[in-house]
C-alpha positions in Angstrom: -0.1 -0.3 -0.2 2.9 2.3 0.7 4.9 2.1 -2.3 2.0 2.6 -4.5 1.6 5.6 -2.4 4.5 6.4 -3.0 4.6 5.6 -6.8 1.4 7.7 -7.6 3.3 10.9 -5.7 6.6 10.5 -7.4 6.5 11.0 -11.7 8.7 9.4 -14.2 12.7 10.9 -14.7 14.0 12.6 -17.6 15.8 10.9 -19.8 17.9 13.6 -20.6 19.3 14.0 -16.9 19.8 10.1 -16.6 22.0 10.0 -19.9 24.0 13.3 -18.4 24.5 10.7 -15.5 25.7 8.0 -17.7 28.3 9.9 -19.1 29.8 10.9 -16.0 30.0 7.3 -14.7 31.2 6.0 -17.8 33.7 8.3 -17.5 34.9 7.5 -14.4 34.6 3.7 -15.2 37.1 4.1 -18.2 40.2 2.9 -16.2 37.9 -0.3 -16.5 36.3 -1.1 -20.0 34.8 -4.2 -19.2 32.7 -2.8 -16.6 32.3 0.4 -19.0 30.9 -1.8 -21.6 28.8 -3.4 -19.3 27.0 -0.4 -18.3 26.8 1.1 -21.6 25.1 -2.1 -23.1 22.4 -2.2 -20.3 21.7 1.4 -20.0 21.0 1.8 -24.1 18.6 -0.6 -23.9 17.0 0.8 -21.0 17.0 4.2 -22.7 15.5 2.4 -25.8 12.6 0.2 -23.5 14.5 -2.9 -25.1 14.3 -4.3 -21.4 13.6 -8.0 -22.3 17.2 -7.9 -23.9 18.7 -7.4 -20.8 19.7 -10.9 -19.6 22.9 -12.6 -18.8 23.0 -15.0 -22.1 23.1 -11.4 -23.8 25.4 -9.5 -21.7 27.8 -12.7 -21.8 27.4 -13.3 -25.4 27.8 -9.4 -26.5 29.7 -7.9 -23.9 31.9 -10.3 -22.4 33.4 -12.7 -25.3 31.3 -15.6 -24.4 30.1 -17.7 -27.9 26.4 -17.8 -28.4 26.6 -21.6 -29.8 28.5 -22.7 -26.2 27.5 -20.6 -23.5 25.5 -22.0 -20.9 24.7 -19.9 -17.8 24.6 -22.7 -15.0 28.4 -23.3 -15.7 29.3 -20.2 -16.6 29.3 -17.2 -13.9 30.4 -14.5 -15.7 27.5 -12.7 -16.3 27.0 -12.6 -12.7 30.6 -11.8 -11.5 31.0 -9.1 -13.5 27.5 -7.7 -12.2 28.8 -7.9 -8.7 31.6 -6.3 -9.8 29.7 -3.3 -11.5 27.2 -2.9 -8.3 30.5 -2.2 -5.9 31.9 0.0 -8.3 28.9 2.2 -8.7 28.6 2.3 -4.5 32.2 3.3 -4.6 31.8 5.9 -6.8 28.2 7.3 -5.3 29.9 7.3 -1.7 33.2 9.9 -3.2 33.0 11.1 -6.3 29.4 11.2 -7.0 27.9 11.6 -3.6 26.6 15.1 -4.3 24.8 13.7 -7.5 21.1 14.8 -7.8 20.9 11.5 -9.9 22.4 8.2 -8.5 22.7 4.7 -11.0 22.6 1.8 -9.6 22.3 -2.3 -10.3 19.3 -3.6 -8.1 20.2 -7.2 -6.4 18.6 -9.8 -8.7 18.4 -8.0 -11.6 20.6 -6.7 -14.7 17.9 -3.7 -15.7 20.1 -0.5 -14.1 17.8 1.8 -11.8 18.0 6.0 -12.2 17.5 7.5 -8.7 17.1 10.9 -7.6 17.8 12.6 -4.6 15.3 14.3 -2.8 17.1 15.0 1.1 20.5 15.2 2.5 22.2 11.7 4.0 21.1 12.7 7.6 17.0 12.8 6.2 17.4 9.5 4.2 18.8 7.6 7.1 16.0 8.8 9.5 13.3 8.0 7.0 15.0 4.9 6.5 15.2 4.2 10.2 11.4 5.5 10.5 9.9 2.8 8.2 12.1 0.2 9.7 10.7 0.8 12.8 6.9 1.3 11.2 7.4 -2.2 9.6 9.0 -3.4 12.6 10.3 -6.2 10.5 13.7 -7.0 12.7 12.1 -10.4 14.5 10.4 -11.2 10.9 13.5 -11.3 8.6 17.0 -12.1 8.3 19.6 -8.9 8.1 20.0 -8.8 4.8 16.6 -9.3 3.7 15.7 -6.1 5.7 18.5 -4.2 4.5 17.1 -4.6 1.2 13.5 -3.9 2.0 14.9 -0.7 3.2 17.2 0.0 0.3 13.7 -0.9 -2.0 11.7 1.6 0.0 14.3 4.1 0.1 14.6 4.0 -3.3 10.6 4.8 -4.3 10.8 7.8 -1.2 14.2 9.7 -2.9 12.5 9.2 -6.6 10.9 12.6 -7.0 9.6 14.6 -10.0 11.9 17.1 -10.9 9.3 19.8 -9.9 9.9 18.9 -5.6 13.9 19.5 -6.9 12.6 23.2 -7.5 10.8 23.7 -3.9 12.5 25.9 -1.2 14.6 24.1 1.3 11.9 24.7 3.9 8.7 23.5 1.4 10.6 20.5 0.5 11.7 19.2 4.1 8.0 19.9 5.1 7.2 17.5 2.1 9.5 14.9 3.0 8.5 14.9 6.5 4.5 14.7 5.5 5.3 12.0 3.2 7.3 10.0 5.9 4.7 10.7 8.6 2.1 8.9 5.9 4.6 6.3 5.2 4.8 5.2 8.6 0.8 5.6 9.3 0.5 3.3 6.4 3.3 1.3 7.3 1.8 0.5 10.7 -1.7 0.0 9.4 -0.1 -2.7 6.9 1.9 -4.2 9.9 -1.7 -4.5 11.8 -2.8 -6.5 8.5 0.0 -8.3 7.9 0.0 -9.5 11.2 -3.7 -10.7 11.2 -3.2 -12.4 7.9 -0.5 -14.2 9.7 -2.6 -15.4 12.2 -4.8 -17.1 9.4 -2.9 -17.5 6.4 -5.1 -17.9 3.3 -4.6 -20.4 0.9 -5.5 -21.6 -2.2 -8.4 -22.9 -0.9 -9.9 -20.0 0.4 -8.6 -17.9 -2.4 -11.6 -15.5 -4.0 -11.7 -12.7 -6.5 -10.7 -9.5 -4.8 -12.3 -7.6 -7.5 -14.0 -8.6 -10.3 -14.5 -5.8 -12.8 -11.4 -3.8 -12.2 -10.6 -1.3 -15.1 -8.7 -2.6 -17.6 -5.0 -1.1 -18.3 -4.8 0.3 -22.1 -2.0 -2.1 -22.4 -4.2 -5.2 -21.6 -2.4 -8.3 -22.6 -5.0 -11.2 -24.6 -5.1 -14.4 -22.7 -4.4 -16.8 -23.7 -0.6 -16.2 -22.4 2.2 -18.3 -22.4 5.6 -17.5 -21.0 8.7 -19.8 -20.7 10.3 -18.0 -17.5 13.8 -17.5 -18.2 14.0 -17.6 -21.5 14.5 -14.3 -24.2 14.6 -16.5 -27.3 12.2 -16.5 -30.1 8.3 -17.9 -29.3 8.4 -22.1 -28.9 5.1 -24.3 -30.1 4.0 -27.2 -27.8 2.5 -30.3 -28.8 -0.8 -29.0 -29.2 0.2 -25.7 -31.4 0.2 -23.3 -28.3 3.0 -20.7 -29.0 4.9 -20.1 -25.4 6.9 -16.4 -25.8 10.0 -15.4 -24.3 9.7 -14.5 -20.2 7.6 -11.0 -19.8 6.2 -8.8 -17.2 8.8 -9.9 -14.4 11.0 -7.8 -12.2 13.9 -9.2 -10.2 15.5 -13.1 -10.2 17.6 -14.2 -12.0 16.8 -16.3 -15.5 19.2 -20.0 -16.1 19.2 -22.5 -18.4 18.0 -25.5 -16.7 20.6 -28.5 -16.6 20.0 -30.8 -19.7 18.4 -33.8 -17.7 15.2 -35.5 -19.1 12.0 -34.3 -17.5 9.1 -37.1 -16.8 5.0 -36.2 -16.4 5.2 -34.1 -19.6 4.7 -34.1 -23.9 6.2 -30.7 -23.9 9.7 -31.0 -22.0 11.1 -27.6 -23.8 8.4 -25.8 -21.1 11.0 -26.8 -18.3 14.5 -25.4 -20.3 14.9 -22.5 -18.5 14.1 -21.2 -15.2 13.6 -17.6 -13.1 14.8 -18.1 -9.9 15.1 -15.7 -6.8 12.8 -13.4 -5.2 11.1 -12.3 -8.5 7.5 -10.8 -9.3 4.9 -10.6 -12.3 2.9 -8.1 -13.2 0.9 -8.8 -16.1 -2.2 -6.4 -17.7 -5.0 -8.0 -18.1 -8.9 -7.4 -19.3 -11.1 -7.4 -16.2 -12.6 -11.0 -16.0 -12.3 -14.8 -14.5 -8.6 -16.5 -15.3 -7.3 -19.4 -14.6 -3.5 -20.0 -14.0 -1.0 -22.7 -14.9 2.2 -22.3 -12.8 5.1 -24.8 -14.5 7.7 -26.0 -11.9 10.5 -28.6 -11.3 13.5 -29.8 -9.4 16.6 -30.8 -10.6 18.2 -31.8 -7.5 16.6 -34.4 -4.7 17.6 -31.7 -1.7 16.3 -32.3 1.8 13.1 -31.3 1.7 13.1 -29.6 5.1 15.0 -27.1 3.6 13.3 -25.9 0.3 10.0 -24.0 0.7 9.1 -20.8 -1.1 5.9 -18.7 -1.3 3.7 -17.7 -4.3 1.5 -14.6 -3.6 -1.6 -13.4 -5.9 -2.4 -10.1 -5.3 -0.7 -9.7 -2.2 -2.6 -13.0 -1.3 -1.2 -16.4 -0.5 -1.3 -18.9 -3.4 1.4 -21.6 -2.5 2.7 -21.4 0.9 5.7 -23.2 2.1 5.9 -25.0 -1.1 8.1 -27.6 -2.0 8.6 -28.9 -5.6 10.2 -32.4 -4.7 7.6 -33.0 -2.5 4.7 -32.5 -4.5 5.9 -34.7 -7.5 7.8 -37.0 -5.0 11.6 -36.5 -6.5 13.6 -34.3 -9.3 13.2 -33.8 -12.6 9.4 -34.6 -13.1 7.0 -32.2 -13.8 4.8 -30.5 -11.7 1.6 -28.3 -12.9 -0.5 -26.5 -10.5 -3.5 -24.9 -11.6 -5.8 -22.2 -10.0 -9.3 -21.3 -11.2 -11.1 -17.8 -10.0 -8.0 -15.7 -10.4 -8.8 -12.0 -11.3 -6.4 -8.6 -12.0 -6.5 -6.5 -8.9 -7.8 -3.5 -8.7 -5.0 -1.9 -11.1 -6.0 -3.8 -13.8 -2.8 -6.0 -13.0 -2.1 -9.3 -12.0 0.8 -9.5 -9.8 2.1 -13.0 -9.1 5.4 -12.9 -6.5 7.7 -15.5 -5.8 9.6 -15.3 -1.9 12.0 -17.1 0.1 11.1 -18.6 2.8 13.8 -21.4 3.2 15.1 -21.3 -0.1 15.1 -19.2 -3.7 11.6 -19.6 -5.6 12.1 -21.0 -9.2 9.6 -21.3 -12.1 9.6 -22.5 -15.4 6.3 -21.3 -17.4 3.1 -19.4 -17.0 0.2 -20.1 -18.6 -3.0 -18.0 -18.2 -6.2 -18.6 -20.2 -10.0 -17.3 -20.0 -11.5 -18.7 -17.3 -15.2 -19.9 -16.1 -16.1 -18.2 -13.1 -16.0 -20.9 -10.3 -14.8 -23.9 -13.1 -12.0 -25.5 -13.9 -11.3 -25.4 -17.6 -12.1 -29.0 -18.9 -9.0 -31.2 -19.2 -9.1 -34.0 -22.1 -6.0 -35.8 -23.2 -6.1 -38.5 -26.0 -3.2 -41.2 -25.8 -1.8 -40.0 -29.1 1.5 -37.8 -30.1 -0.8 -35.0 -32.0 -4.0 -33.6 -31.2 -7.4 -34.3 -32.1 -10.1 -31.8 -32.5 -13.8 -34.0 -31.2 -17.2 -33.0 -33.1 -18.0 -30.6 -31.1 -14.8 -28.8 -31.8 -12.9 -30.0 -28.1 -9.0 -29.9 -28.5 -7.7 -33.0 -27.0 -4.5 -32.9 -25.6 -1.6 -34.9 -26.7 -0.7 -37.8 -24.5 0.5 -35.6 -20.9 1.2 -36.5 -17.4 2.1 -40.0 -17.4 5.0 -42.5 -16.2 5.3 -45.7 -17.3 3.4 -47.9 -19.8 3.8 -47.6 -23.8 2.4 -46.0 -26.9 0.8 -48.3 -29.5 1.1 -47.4 -33.2 -0.5 -47.4 -35.9 -3.7 -46.3 -35.0 -6.9 -48.5 -35.8 -10.1 -48.2 -36.4 -13.3 -48.1 -33.7 -16.6 -48.5 -33.9 -18.9 -47.2 -31.7 -18.6 -43.7 -31.1 -19.2 -40.1 -32.6 -15.5 -39.7 -32.5 -13.3 -42.8 -33.1 -10.5 -41.1 -33.5 -10.4 -41.0 -30.0 -10.2 -44.2 -29.2 -7.4 -44.7 -32.4 -4.5 -45.3 -30.0 -3.5 -46.5 -26.5 -1.1 -46.1 -23.9 -0.7 -49.9 -22.4 1.2 -51.6 -19.8 1.5 -51.2 -16.2 1.2 -47.0 -16.0 0.2 -43.5 -14.1 -1.1 -40.5 -14.6 -1.0 -37.5 -12.3 -3.6 -34.8 -13.4 -3.4 -31.4 -12.2 -6.5 -30.1 -11.0 -7.6 -26.7 -8.6 -7.6 -28.1 -5.1 -11.2 -26.8 -4.5 -13.0 -28.8 -6.8 -15.2 -31.8 -7.0 -14.7 -33.5 -10.3 -15.9 -35.9 -13.0 -14.0 -38.3 -14.4 -14.4 -39.9 -17.7 -12.2 -42.8 -19.0 -12.3 -44.1 -23.2 -11.4 -47.7 -23.8 -11.0 -49.5 -26.6 -9.9 -53.4 -26.7 -7.6 -52.3 -29.8 -4.9 -55.9 -29.5 -6.5 -59.0 -28.3 -8.7 -59.1 -31.7 -10.2 -63.2 -32.4 -9.4 -62.2 -36.1 -5.5 -62.0 -34.8 -5.4 -64.7 -32.4 -7.4 -67.9 -31.6 -8.9 -68.5 -28.4 -9.5 -64.8 -27.9 -12.0 -63.4 -25.5 -13.4 -62.5 -22.2 -10.5 -62.7 -19.8 -7.5 -62.2 -22.4 -6.8 -58.4 -20.6 -8.0 -57.8 -17.3 -6.8 -55.0 -15.1 -7.6 -52.1 -12.0 -8.2 -48.4 -12.0 -7.5 -46.2 -8.9 -7.7 -42.7 -8.2 -6.0 -41.1 -5.5 -6.5 -44.5 -3.5 -10.0 -45.0 -4.6 -10.7 -48.4 -6.5 -12.4 -47.1 -9.9 -12.4 -50.5 -12.0 -11.8 -53.9 -10.8 -11.5 -56.5 -12.7 -12.1 -54.7 -15.7 -12.8 -56.3 -19.1 -13.5 -54.4 -22.4 -13.8 -57.5 -24.4 -16.7 -59.1 -21.9 -18.4 -55.9 -22.0 -18.2 -54.7 -25.8 -15.6 -57.4 -27.7 -13.0 -55.9 -29.5 -12.5 -52.5 -31.7 -15.3 -50.8 -29.9 -15.6 -47.9 -28.2 -16.5 -47.8 -24.2 -16.2 -44.7 -21.8 -16.5 -45.0 -18.2 -18.0 -42.2 -15.7 -16.8 -41.7 -12.1 -18.5 -38.5 -9.9 -17.4 -36.6 -7.2 -13.9 -37.2 -6.8 -11.6 -34.8 -4.7 -8.1 -34.0 -5.6 -4.7 -34.7 -3.4 -3.8 -31.8 -0.9 -1.2 -31.2 -3.9 -4.2 -30.6 -6.6 -4.2 -33.9 -8.2 -6.2 -36.6 -9.7 -3.7 -39.4 -9.6 -4.8 -42.3 -11.2 -2.8 -45.9 -11.4 -3.8 -48.7 -14.1 -2.7 -51.9 -12.9 -2.7 -55.2 -14.6 -4.0 -58.7 -13.8 -3.8 -60.6 -17.0 -1.9 -59.1 -19.6 -1.3 -55.5 -19.5 -3.8 -52.3 -18.9 -5.1 -50.1 -21.5 -6.7 -46.3 -22.1 -7.4 -44.6 -25.1 -8.1 -41.4 -23.4 -8.9 -39.4 -20.3 -11.9 -36.2 -19.6 -11.9 -34.2 -16.3 -15.0 -32.1 -15.8 -15.6 -29.7 -12.9 -18.5 -30.0 -10.9 -18.8 -27.0 -9.1 -21.6 -25.1 -10.2 -22.1 -22.2 -12.2 
């Protein structure tokens, strides 16, 4: 709340003044050409509003001489090392030669985007104001020292960033203005502290999340859903197995972008979603038109780290979405794709969707974000067909290629099945001993429709084929759905068969965990459909 007030009071900077300050700093960095080139590169893209190009890969390859064909940030930390040197050099400069400058340039922690800060009060007053803010927020018992300093520094930058007209005020009027802002901030932070204390005593989670404001104003630059971002990725768009486009990372602040180690990822038909990640404390501020949305967050853990230490939090519009989240625990191990779904997500009062990823015991990490136009109080249907390409049924519904599975084998080639308006849904199968972990919103109750056909045990191919040729069980979250199930016994071979199950409750991790367990020969399934039963 306090930072928004300050943002409204303080106006945009003068680019001419910022460029002039940049030239002064570059002159001081002339004795260290590498830092000179580093700062010039990131500043020019900042001035040209090419923020997406300010990333570790571009700095390493275009400034620091690394090869574009072989550079991997997970193995080569040169950009991070030089950013640390530049950050330190800028701090030293403004403690000595540049301490009286009205504009100061810094490189915030966890970012390569330069910050231009306007100084509007003498050092003594800035120190006093920082102390007031920290006292009002009373963070000393809640945050570690480095986190506390980071927050104080962040708030001070907002207070110290002012419209040029403020600097033209007389000294007395200026001091009164600053004192007024400080007093109001203290009041705001005091109220915020009380609210935060109330929240901490009764924390929200996904099960209690409700729309904050269903009809906020739409920003002029509102993005059109569906939106799909690959966190930490800055290249050209990629296309997934269903033909959807995934863009480079956008709308983020903070954190660091990294390429994930080249290890296979299970339970996904689109491993490219997990090639990169954003990690550290970071936020997304996404302009959206009013209305409900459904958010899909994609995660993967690469190391089997101690479950007791890998926890972080995810907030939406200031409210908890995932609290004490542990990727390894969520999917029972490393290198397993994890997808979390949240329905009834609305933009905040300013028309932006604010997602914040913050450290609890470990640094947050995120691989991808998907934002879809949603349905009020109802998750969008999930439809999967056990085939390598998507299928569109006679109602125009898109069935996604086989996904969320572990184990089993996909059949080939496709076969012709009777007894269904969409025989293409039954043309192939996954068979063997296998599982599916299908993500859903934890608040819903779901109808599951399983689509079967006997594609292998056909009398024309084998003698003695009949009932008992294939028998298997199907379980969902420990509940038996089908026991001693025999497709041939019910409809024979090459004929469609559906089984429907109602009122299924997801796991606390937001999953419908399906197990297909053979008794005689292999289990099989051709398509899976999940429908939310929630009232409109």
